[in-house]
All heavy atoms as an XYZ file, in Angstrom:
608
protein
N      31.235    127.835    169.973
C      30.166    126.863    169.897
C      29.531    126.795    168.508
O      29.173    125.715    168.086
C      29.133    127.165    170.982
C      28.173    126.055    171.190
S      28.968    124.658    171.982
C      27.724    124.166    173.089
N      29.359    127.900    167.762
C      28.789    127.807    166.419
C      29.600    126.900    165.502
O      29.037    126.192    164.679
C      28.789    129.246    165.911
C      28.777    130.081    167.138
C      29.544    129.294    168.161
N      30.937    126.886    165.675
C      31.755    126.008    164.838
C      31.381    124.556    165.078
O      31.233    123.782    164.145
C      33.243    126.216    165.126
C      34.104    125.157    164.478
C      34.358    125.204    163.115
C      34.624    124.104    165.207
C      35.120    124.213    162.505
C      35.383    123.119    164.615
C      35.630    123.181    163.256
O      36.373    122.204    162.655
N      31.202    124.194    166.350
C      30.845    122.828    166.701
C      29.493    122.451    166.118
O      29.323    121.356    165.583
C      30.839    122.651    168.218
C      30.525    121.266    168.746
C      31.542    120.256    168.213
C      30.547    121.259    170.258
N      28.524    123.360    166.174
C      27.210    123.083    165.610
C      27.302    122.895    164.100
O      26.667    122.002    163.543
C      26.247    124.210    165.942
C      25.848    124.226    167.400
C      24.985    125.412    167.753
O      25.045    126.439    167.097
N      24.192    125.271    168.792
N      28.073    123.729    163.415
C      28.219    123.596    161.961
C      28.885    122.281    161.604
O      28.494    121.618    160.649
C      29.011    124.769    161.391
C      28.249    126.065    161.440
O      27.032    126.073    161.498
N      28.970    127.164    161.468
N      29.908    121.892    162.362
C      30.604    120.640    162.103
C      29.667    119.452    162.322
O      29.630    118.518    161.533
C      31.830    120.538    163.026
C      32.680    119.343    162.766
C      33.357    119.442    161.425
C      34.344    118.308    161.266
N      34.836    118.180    159.916
N      28.882    119.497    163.379
C      27.932    118.416    163.661
C      26.883    118.337    162.564
O      26.515    117.241    162.133
C      27.265    118.639    165.028
O      28.286    118.753    166.017
C      26.358    117.496    165.389
N      26.414    119.479    162.099
C      25.441    119.505    161.014
C      26.018    118.869    159.760
O      25.352    118.080    159.086
C      25.006    120.958    160.712
O      24.397    121.485    161.883
C      24.017    121.018    159.566
N      27.255    119.166    159.459
C      27.912    118.577    158.294
C      28.005    117.067    158.440
O      27.748    116.320    157.493
C      29.308    119.170    158.109
C      29.318    120.607    157.646
C      30.720    121.200    157.653
O      31.668    120.559    158.093
N      30.835    122.413    157.184
N      28.374    116.607    159.624
C      28.503    115.168    159.848
C      27.162    114.457    159.766
O      27.072    113.343    159.263
C      29.156    114.906    161.206
C      30.616    115.330    161.330
C      31.087    115.156    162.766
C      31.503    114.562    160.372
N      26.103    115.084    160.253
C      24.773    114.462    160.242
C      24.221    114.325    158.838
O      23.364    113.483    158.584
C      23.812    115.267    161.108
N      24.692    115.140    157.921
C      24.190    115.071    156.549
C      25.111    114.286    155.625
O      24.754    114.030    154.491
C      23.998    116.483    155.972
O      25.234    117.191    156.022
C      22.940    117.247    156.734
N      26.279    113.892    156.117
C      27.236    113.150    155.301
C      27.016    111.654    155.498
O      27.262    111.117    156.571
C      28.658    113.548    155.696
C      29.713    112.884    154.844
O      29.439    111.946    154.104
N      30.931    113.365    154.947
N      26.588    110.976    154.450
C      26.275    109.554    154.541
C      27.518    108.677    154.635
O      27.419    107.476    154.815
C      25.433    109.135    153.341
C      24.094    109.837    153.294
C      23.309    109.527    152.037
O      23.744    108.665    151.246
O      22.262    110.144    151.845
N      28.699    109.274    154.525
C      29.946    108.513    154.565
C      30.526    108.406    155.978
O      31.442    107.633    156.199
C      30.986    109.166    153.646
C      30.559    109.227    152.186
C      30.355    107.844    151.585
O      31.188    106.953    151.857
O      29.376    107.652    150.834
N      30.016    109.181    156.921
C      30.538    109.146    158.286
C      29.509    108.503    159.212
O      28.342    108.356    158.862
C      30.918    110.563    158.792
C      32.019    111.163    157.941
C      29.726    111.470    158.827
N      29.961    108.158    160.417
C      29.107    107.398    161.341
C      27.794    108.104    161.671
O      26.739    107.466    161.665
C      29.883    107.111    162.624
N      27.825    109.396    161.942
C      26.602    110.106    162.311
C      25.591    110.101    161.162
O      24.398    109.889    161.366
C      26.925    111.539    162.736
C      25.806    112.340    163.376
C      25.258    111.643    164.610
C      26.296    113.732    163.754
N      26.056    110.296    159.956
C      25.175    110.250    158.789
C      24.618    108.857    158.557
O      23.450    108.682    158.193
N      25.439    107.845    158.788
C      24.982    106.461    158.631
C      23.913    106.113    159.656
O      22.946    105.419    159.359
C      26.162    105.497    158.758
C      27.106    105.550    157.576
C      28.289    104.635    157.775
C      29.263    104.777    156.629
N      30.452    103.953    156.811
N      24.106    106.608    160.887
C      23.104    106.373    161.933
C      21.774    107.003    161.567
O      20.719    106.426    161.784
C      23.591    106.909    163.286
C      24.718    106.108    163.884
C      24.360    104.656    164.107
O      23.252    104.366    164.609
O      25.191    103.798    163.779
N      21.833    108.198    161.017
C      20.606    108.871    160.587
C      19.868    108.018    159.560
O      18.657    107.821    159.662
C      20.952    110.247    160.023
C      19.775    110.988    159.440
C      18.702    111.361    160.232
C      19.737    111.315    158.091
C      17.617    112.042    159.697
C      18.663    111.995    157.555
C      17.613    112.354    158.355
O      16.546    113.020    157.827
N      20.595    107.472    158.599
C      19.968    106.626    157.587
C      19.374    105.363    158.201
O      18.301    104.910    157.800
C      20.984    106.266    156.502
C      21.438    107.421    155.629
C      22.513    106.954    154.652
C      20.280    108.053    154.889
N      20.047    104.805    159.200
C      19.513    103.613    159.883
C      18.195    103.924    160.582
O      17.256    103.144    160.534
C      20.523    103.074    160.890
C      21.699    102.391    160.242
C      22.656    101.879    161.278
C      23.870    101.268    160.634
N      24.835    100.767    161.610
N      18.122    105.080    161.240
C      16.873    105.455    161.908
C      15.762    105.691    160.894
O      14.612    105.329    161.123
C      17.064    106.688    162.782
C      17.788    106.391    164.062
C      18.963    107.049    164.378
C      17.303    105.451    164.958
C      19.641    106.772    165.562
C      17.968    105.165    166.137
C      19.138    105.834    166.435
O      19.794    105.563    167.590
N      16.095    106.295    159.758
C      15.078    106.492    158.721
C      14.571    105.161    158.197
O      13.371    104.995    157.965
C      15.643    107.332    157.572
C      15.868    108.811    157.860
C      16.438    109.504    156.621
C      14.579    109.488    158.300
N      15.479    104.203    157.999
C      15.061    102.865    157.562
C      14.156    102.217    158.598
O      13.156    101.591    158.265
C      16.279    101.970    157.310
C      17.020    102.333    156.041
O      16.445    103.036    155.187
O      18.182    101.913    155.910
N      14.509    102.352    159.858
C      13.691    101.768    160.927
C      12.307    102.387    160.947
O      11.302    101.689    161.107
C      14.378    101.962    162.279
N      12.230    103.697    160.758
C      10.923    104.361    160.739
C      10.092    103.925    159.537
O       8.871    103.847    159.622
C      11.090    105.881    160.723
C      11.446    106.512    162.054
C      11.637    108.015    161.889
C      10.381    106.246    163.087
N      10.757    103.627    158.434
C      10.027    103.177    157.253
C       9.336    101.841    157.518
O       8.297    101.549    156.929
C      10.981    103.049    156.068
N       9.905    101.042    158.409
C       9.320     99.744    158.742
C       8.236     99.838    159.800
O       7.535     98.869    160.045
C      10.415     98.780    159.216
C      11.350     98.421    158.098
O      10.931     98.265    156.960
N      12.623     98.309    158.404
N       8.119    100.966    160.435
C       7.095    101.138    161.455
C       7.317    102.436    162.197
O       8.362    102.633    162.808
N       6.339    103.302    162.147
C       6.451    104.616    162.735
C       6.034    104.618    164.202
O       5.874    105.658    164.804
C       5.585    105.600    161.939
C       5.972    107.033    162.187
O       7.076    107.331    162.602
N       5.044    107.933    161.933
N       5.891    103.425    164.796
C       5.340    103.339    166.146
C       6.395    103.180    167.235
O       6.077    102.835    168.357
C       4.333    102.201    166.230
C       4.940    100.862    165.894
O       6.084    100.836    165.390
O       4.274     99.843    166.117
N       7.647    103.463    166.934
C       8.694    103.382    167.934
C       9.075    104.798    168.361
O       9.609    105.562    167.571
C       9.907    102.642    167.378
C      10.972    102.413    168.435
O      11.468    103.359    169.036
N      11.313    101.157    168.636
N       8.775    105.129    169.596
C       9.009    106.500    170.046
C      10.494    106.861    170.026
O      10.860    107.982    169.709
C       8.418    106.733    171.438
C       9.256    106.216    172.576
C      10.160    107.066    173.218
C       9.164    104.911    173.000
C      10.945    106.598    174.255
C       9.935    104.441    174.027
C      10.834    105.277    174.655
O      11.614    104.820    175.669
N      11.374    105.904    170.345
C      12.797    106.214    170.419
C      13.368    106.518    169.029
O      14.197    107.413    168.887
C      13.536    105.048    171.065
C      14.733    105.470    171.829
S      14.269    106.710    173.077
C      15.843    107.342    173.438
N      12.934    105.795    168.018
C      13.391    106.101    166.658
C      12.959    107.509    166.277
O      13.720    108.261    165.672
C      12.829    105.101    165.649
C      13.389    103.704    165.755
C      12.641    102.619    165.333
C      14.655    103.464    166.266
C      13.147    101.328    165.422
C      15.152    102.179    166.362
C      14.402    101.112    165.935
O      14.898     99.849    166.014
N      11.743    107.866    166.630
C      11.249    109.212    166.311
C      12.051    110.288    167.045
O      12.330    111.346    166.477
C       9.768    109.330    166.635
C       8.917    108.769    165.529
O       8.795    109.357    164.483
N       8.344    107.593    165.767
N      12.444    110.023    168.285
C      13.268    110.981    169.033
C      14.603    111.174    168.317
O      15.052    112.303    168.089
C      13.504    110.515    170.486
C      14.565    111.374    171.165
C      12.217    110.547    171.275
N      15.245    110.079    167.952
C      16.556    110.178    167.321
C      16.487    110.846    165.948
O      17.347    111.670    165.621
C      17.201    108.796    167.213
C      17.596    108.239    168.541
N      18.402    108.907    169.442
C      17.282    107.073    169.138
C      18.579    108.179    170.522
N      17.900    107.055    170.368
N      15.491    110.526    165.179
C      15.336    111.185    163.877
C      15.056    112.670    164.082
O      15.616    113.518    163.376
C      14.236    110.513    163.032
C      13.894    111.352    161.811
C      14.694    109.128    162.595
N      14.228    113.002    165.049
C      13.962    114.410    165.349
C      15.226    115.168    165.707
O      15.468    116.278    165.240
N      16.065    114.562    166.531
C      17.330    115.202    166.901
C      18.232    115.389    165.683
O      18.864    116.432    165.522
C      18.056    114.361    167.951
C      17.458    114.452    169.308
C      18.234    113.616    170.277
N      17.741    113.782    171.630
C      18.072    113.003    172.622
N      18.890    111.992    172.432
N      17.586    113.224    173.824
N      18.316    114.373    164.861
C      19.148    114.478    163.651
C      18.637    115.581    162.733
O      19.416    116.331    162.152
C      19.174    113.152    162.890
C      19.881    112.059    163.597
S      21.650    112.265    163.481
C      22.196    110.715    164.105
N      17.333    115.682    162.600
C      16.765    116.721    161.746
C      17.050    118.113    162.313
O      17.282    119.051    161.549
C      15.260    116.497    161.559
C      14.912    115.307    160.678
C      13.441    114.949    160.821
C      15.261    115.588    159.227
N      17.053    118.238    163.627
C      17.428    119.525    164.225
C      18.880    119.860    163.894
O      19.198    121.005    163.574
C      17.227    119.494    165.742
C      15.791    119.558    166.218
C      15.727    119.374    167.729
C      15.146    120.878    165.817
N      19.754    118.866    163.947
C      21.156    119.088    163.589
C      21.310    119.503    162.131
O      22.239    120.220    161.780
C      21.978    117.822    163.839
C      22.206    117.442    165.290
C      22.892    116.087    165.366
C      23.022    118.502    165.999
N      20.379    119.040    161.309
C      20.423    119.366    159.885
C      19.671    120.660    159.572
O      19.452    120.981    158.419
C      19.828    118.215    159.065
C      20.632    116.960    159.147
C      19.959    115.803    158.442
O      18.804    115.876    158.046
N      20.682    114.718    158.287
N      19.265    121.373    160.601
C      18.521    122.639    160.452
C      17.207    122.445    159.707
O      16.848    123.214    158.819
C      19.396    123.682    159.740
O      20.545    123.950    160.491
N      16.469    121.398    160.104
C      15.153    121.110    159.541
C      14.145    121.030    160.685
O      13.603    119.966    160.993
C      15.191    119.795    158.762
C      16.146    119.819    157.583
C      16.186    118.468    156.891
C      17.171    118.486    155.741
N      17.272    117.161    155.114
N      13.881    122.165    161.324
C      13.046    122.132    162.534
C      11.607    121.689    162.304
O      11.025    121.035    163.169
C      13.108    123.567    163.051
C      13.479    124.400    161.875
C      14.329    123.513    161.005
N      11.019    122.016    161.159
C       9.627    121.631    160.924
C       9.489    120.115    160.870
O       8.560    119.539    161.445
C       9.085    122.255    159.626
C       9.006    123.766    159.653
C      10.333    124.435    159.288
O      11.238    123.771    158.743
O      10.469    125.636    159.576
N      10.422    119.458    160.170
C      10.394    118.000    160.092
C      10.693    117.383    161.453
O      10.090    116.384    161.839
C      11.400    117.505    159.058
C      11.064    117.878    157.628
C      12.153    117.427    156.673
O      12.430    116.209    156.649
O      12.711    118.277    155.972
N      11.622    118.001    162.189
C      11.998    117.496    163.502
C      10.807    117.523    164.446
O      10.560    116.556    165.176
C      13.150    118.321    164.065
N      10.052    118.607    164.426
C       8.898    118.746    165.321
C       7.885    117.637    165.063
O       7.329    117.067    166.006
C       8.254    120.141    165.168
C       6.878    120.195    165.798
C       9.159    121.199    165.771
N       7.659    117.295    163.808
C       6.699    116.220    163.498
C       7.116    114.912    164.168
O       6.297    114.217    164.779
C       6.566    116.042    161.993
C       5.772    117.139    161.322
C       5.334    116.765    159.934
N       6.438    116.381    159.062
C       7.036    117.186    158.191
N       6.624    118.415    158.053
N       8.012    116.747    157.435
N       8.394    114.561    164.049
C       8.863    113.311    164.648
C       8.844    113.370    166.171
O       8.490    112.392    166.834
C      10.272    112.978    164.151
C      10.280    112.491    162.743
N       9.892    111.225    162.383
C      10.609    113.116    161.594
C       9.991    111.078    161.082
N      10.419    112.225    160.583
N       9.218    114.504    166.704
C       9.212    114.638    168.162
C       7.798    114.608    168.723
O       7.553    114.043    169.792
C       9.951    115.909    168.572
C      11.448    115.886    168.259
C      12.041    117.270    168.413
C      12.177    114.879    169.126
N       6.839    115.173    167.998
C       5.442    115.113    168.443
C       4.929    113.679    168.409
O       4.188    113.265    169.303
C       4.577    116.016    167.573
C       4.765    117.478    167.869
C       4.009    118.386    166.919
O       3.711    118.020    165.789
N       3.699    119.591    167.389
N       5.313    112.923    167.398
C       4.922    111.509    167.337
C       5.516    110.776    168.540
O       4.831    109.993    169.201
C       5.388    110.860    166.017
C       5.255    109.347    166.069
C       4.605    111.418    164.845
N       6.781    111.055    168.844
C       7.436    110.397    169.977
C       6.717    110.705    171.284
O       6.457    109.811    172.090
C       8.898    110.830    170.059
N       6.364    111.970    171.496
C       5.650    112.357    172.716
C       4.261    111.728    172.740
O       3.790    111.288    173.787
C       5.572    113.893    172.845
C       4.629    114.309    173.963
C       6.960    114.476    173.088
N       3.624    111.643    171.589
C       2.313    111.004    171.522
C       2.380    109.527    171.856
O       1.478    108.986    172.504
N       3.452    108.868    171.423
C       3.606    107.442    171.690
C       3.991    107.169    173.142
O       3.580    106.165    173.724
C       4.664    106.841    170.762
C       4.278    106.755    169.287
C       5.493    106.388    168.441
C       3.172    105.721    169.085
N       4.793    108.055    173.708
C       5.222    107.874    175.099
C       5.329    109.236    175.769
O       6.396    109.844    175.843
C       6.557    107.143    175.159
C       6.929    106.758    176.562
C       7.930    105.649    176.593
C       8.134    105.240    178.031
N       8.879    104.028    178.135
N       4.210    109.743    176.254
C       4.170    111.085    176.842
C       5.086    111.283    178.045
O       5.461    112.402    178.364
C       2.712    111.261    177.259
C       1.952    110.218    176.541
C       2.905    109.112    176.243
N       5.471    110.209    178.705
C       6.314    110.339    179.892
C       7.803    110.384    179.567
O       8.619    110.573    180.474
C       6.064    109.164    180.854
O       6.343    107.944    180.168
C       4.640    109.171    181.371
N       8.157    110.245    178.307
C       9.575    110.251    177.936
C      10.152    111.650    178.028
O       9.750    112.563    177.299
C       9.763    109.691    176.529
C      11.214    109.629    176.155
O      11.751    110.556    175.565
N      11.865    108.528    176.500
N      11.085    111.830    178.931
C      11.668    113.142    179.176
C      12.508    113.608    178.000
O      12.507    114.805    177.653
C      12.503    113.113    180.480
C      11.578    112.879    181.663
C      13.291    114.401    180.657
C      12.276    112.610    182.955
N      13.227    112.696    177.329
C      14.056    113.093    176.186
C      13.222    113.737    175.094
O      13.559    114.794    174.584
C      14.812    111.883    175.615
C      15.902    111.379    176.530
O      16.430    112.202    177.318
O      16.215    110.187    176.461
N      12.151    113.087    174.724
C      11.303    113.606    173.652
C      10.695    114.938    174.034
O      10.689    115.886    173.238
C      10.204    112.606    173.306
N      10.219    115.048    175.241
C       9.570    116.274    175.689
C      10.570    117.429    175.801
O      10.255    118.560    175.459
C       8.873    116.054    177.026
C       7.717    115.058    176.918
C       7.096    114.763    178.255
N       6.359    115.892    178.781
C       5.117    116.199    178.446
N       4.486    115.466    177.557
N       4.519    117.249    178.976
N      11.767    117.150    176.277
C      12.737    118.239    176.446
C      13.260    118.750    175.110
O      13.501    119.943    174.964
C      13.900    117.788    177.334
O      14.669    116.783    176.690
N      13.424    117.879    174.133
C      13.891    118.310    172.809
C      12.777    119.077    172.096
O      13.025    120.059    171.434
C      14.376    117.121    171.961
C      14.755    117.572    170.568
C      15.548    116.438    172.630
N      11.552    118.619    172.282
C      10.416    119.286    171.648
C      10.227    120.656    172.248
O      10.052    121.636    171.629
C       9.140    118.467    171.795
C       7.915    118.961    171.096
C       8.121    119.045    169.589
C       6.723    118.094    171.413
């Protein structure tokens, strides 16, 4: 399992592959408005994959604040 996590982390930080491109799209979306809970959930997950837990927690807390009933945001947080 550690190999899979390392590979996923590499993909999430590589802007040339689909996972890295998706991360950039979510960051662009957040730049246009930080009030979408789902964008914050996805960015939080990507940041966890990139081993950036402090940044991930901030986005996940925003997501839970925007929609406290969202199970995805709460379970990842």
